[in-house]
C-alpha positions as CSV (number, residue, x, y, z in Angstrom):
1,M,-11.9,-15.3,44.3
2,W,-13.7,-18.6,44.9
3,N,-12.8,-22.0,43.8
4,E,-9.2,-20.2,42.1
5,P,-7.7,-23.0,40.3
6,S,-4.7,-24.6,41.3
7,D,-1.6,-25.5,39.6
8,V,-2.3,-29.1,38.8
9,D,-6.0,-27.6,37.7
10,L,-4.4,-25.1,34.8
11,R,-1.7,-27.3,33.8
12,P,-4.1,-28.6,30.8
13,L,-3.6,-25.4,29.4
14,P,-1.6,-24.4,26.6
15,S,0.9,-22.2,27.1
16,L,0.2,-18.4,25.7
17,Y,1.0,-18.7,21.4
18,A,0.8,-21.5,21.3
19,T,-2.9,-21.6,20.0
20,D,-1.7,-18.7,17.6
21,S,-2.4,-21.0,14.2
22,T,-5.4,-22.6,15.6
23,P,-8.3,-20.3,13.8
24,V,-10.4,-18.6,17.4
25,A,-13.8,-20.6,16.7
26,E,-11.9,-23.9,17.4
27,K,-9.7,-22.9,20.2
28,L,-10.4,-24.7,23.2
29,I,-11.7,-22.8,26.0
30,H,-10.5,-25.2,29.2
31,E,-11.8,-22.5,32.3
32,H,-14.2,-20.4,32.5
33,F,-14.5,-17.8,35.3
34,F,-17.2,-15.7,35.7
35,L,-18.9,-12.8,38.1
36,G,-22.4,-11.5,37.8
37,G,-23.1,-10.6,33.9
38,S,-19.0,-11.0,33.6
39,D,-17.6,-14.4,32.2
40,W,-13.9,-15.0,31.2
41,Y,-13.3,-18.0,28.6
42,A,-9.6,-19.1,29.3
43,A,-7.6,-20.8,26.2
44,E,-4.2,-20.3,27.6
45,Y,-2.1,-19.9,30.5
46,C,1.7,-18.6,31.2
47,P,2.6,-20.0,34.9
48,R,5.3,-17.8,35.3
49,R,3.3,-14.6,34.8
50,R,0.0,-15.8,36.1
51,L,-1.6,-14.6,32.5
52,F,-4.4,-15.9,30.2
53,F,-5.4,-15.9,26.9
54,G,-9.2,-16.3,26.0
55,F,-12.1,-14.2,25.4
56,V,-14.0,-12.0,28.1
57,I,-17.6,-10.8,28.3
58,L,-18.0,-7.3,30.6
59,N,-21.6,-6.7,32.2
60,G,-22.9,-9.4,29.8
61,D,-21.8,-6.4,27.2
62,R,-21.1,-9.1,23.6
63,A,-21.1,-6.6,21.4
64,N,-17.4,-5.2,23.0
65,A,-16.4,-8.7,24.1
66,E,-13.0,-9.7,22.6
67,W,-10.1,-11.8,22.6
68,G,-7.3,-10.7,24.7
69,Y,-5.3,-11.7,28.1
70,F,-6.1,-11.3,31.6
71,G,-4.7,-12.3,34.5
72,L,-5.1,-14.7,37.7
73,D,-4.2,-11.8,40.2
74,E,-6.5,-9.7,38.6
75,L,-9.4,-11.9,38.3
76,R,-8.9,-13.1,42.5
77,A,-8.6,-8.8,43.4
78,V,-11.8,-8.2,42.0
79,A,-14.6,-8.0,45.0
80,I,-17.8,-6.2,44.2
81,L,-20.1,-5.5,47.5
82,G,-18.0,-9.1,48.9
83,M,-18.8,-10.8,45.7
84,H,-15.9,-12.1,44.0
85,V,-15.3,-14.1,40.6
86,D,-16.1,-17.6,40.9
87,R,-14.5,-20.2,38.9
88,D,-17.1,-22.8,37.0
89,L,-16.4,-26.3,38.8
90,H,-18.6,-28.4,36.2
91,W,-17.2,-27.1,32.8
92,T,-15.6,-29.0,30.4
93,A,-13.0,-28.3,28.4
94,R,-14.9,-27.5,24.7
95,P,-14.5,-25.5,21.0
96,A,-15.7,-21.9,21.4
97,R,-17.5,-22.1,18.9
98,D,-19.4,-24.9,21.0
99,V,-19.8,-22.2,24.1
100,E,-22.9,-20.3,23.3
101,A,-21.4,-16.8,24.7
102,I,-18.6,-17.1,22.2
103,A,-20.3,-18.4,19.7
104,S,-22.7,-15.8,19.5
105,C,-19.8,-13.0,19.7
106,L,-18.3,-15.0,16.9
107,H,-20.5,-14.9,13.6
108,P,-20.5,-11.5,11.7
109,R,-22.4,-10.4,9.2
110,P,-23.8,-12.4,6.4
111,A,-21.1,-11.5,3.2
112,H,-24.0,-10.2,1.5
113,M,-25.0,-7.4,3.7
114,V,-23.5,-4.5,2.5
115,I,-23.0,-0.8,5.2
116,P,-22.6,2.4,1.9
117,D,-20.5,4.8,3.3
118,N,-20.8,7.6,1.0
119,G,-21.9,6.8,-2.7
120,Y,-18.1,6.1,-3.5
121,H,-17.3,3.3,-1.4
122,E,-18.7,-0.2,0.5
123,R,-17.7,-0.8,3.1
124,A,-18.4,-4.8,3.3
125,A,-18.8,-6.9,6.4
126,S,-16.0,-8.9,5.9
127,P,-12.6,-7.3,6.6
128,D,-11.8,-6.5,3.2
129,T,-12.5,-3.0,2.0
130,R,-13.8,-2.9,-1.7
131,I,-13.7,0.6,-3.8
132,R,-17.0,1.1,-6.0
133,D,-15.8,3.0,-9.8
134,P,-18.4,5.7,-9.9
135,T,-17.7,5.2,-13.8
136,R,-18.8,2.0,-14.5
137,E,-22.3,2.0,-12.3
């Protein structure tokens, strides 16, 4: 790994689960690691387990990007054709909503967009599912 963070560099990161009550858009992203089109954004860290919680975009695939866990040792082990994961030395901590790559993945479809299912159900863009009563149409 190029520019591997030291224990001092990682000290400002909150411990795992410390930001559970913080909305994802508000979570501070303390570190950014990258290799090619892949980005790892770290919001929390456990020094004992050397484990981060953050947002990951692999190979530029923003449709499948997600919040999750990734290990420092795993990042250190990645080597592709002599290229290694690098740490962004110019990174400054900021909320996830202010990281363009993350923000573009956080915005769901507008609530008014509805995807028809089979005529009796409709799936809203929001997490809740509404059932349409065909007798009221």
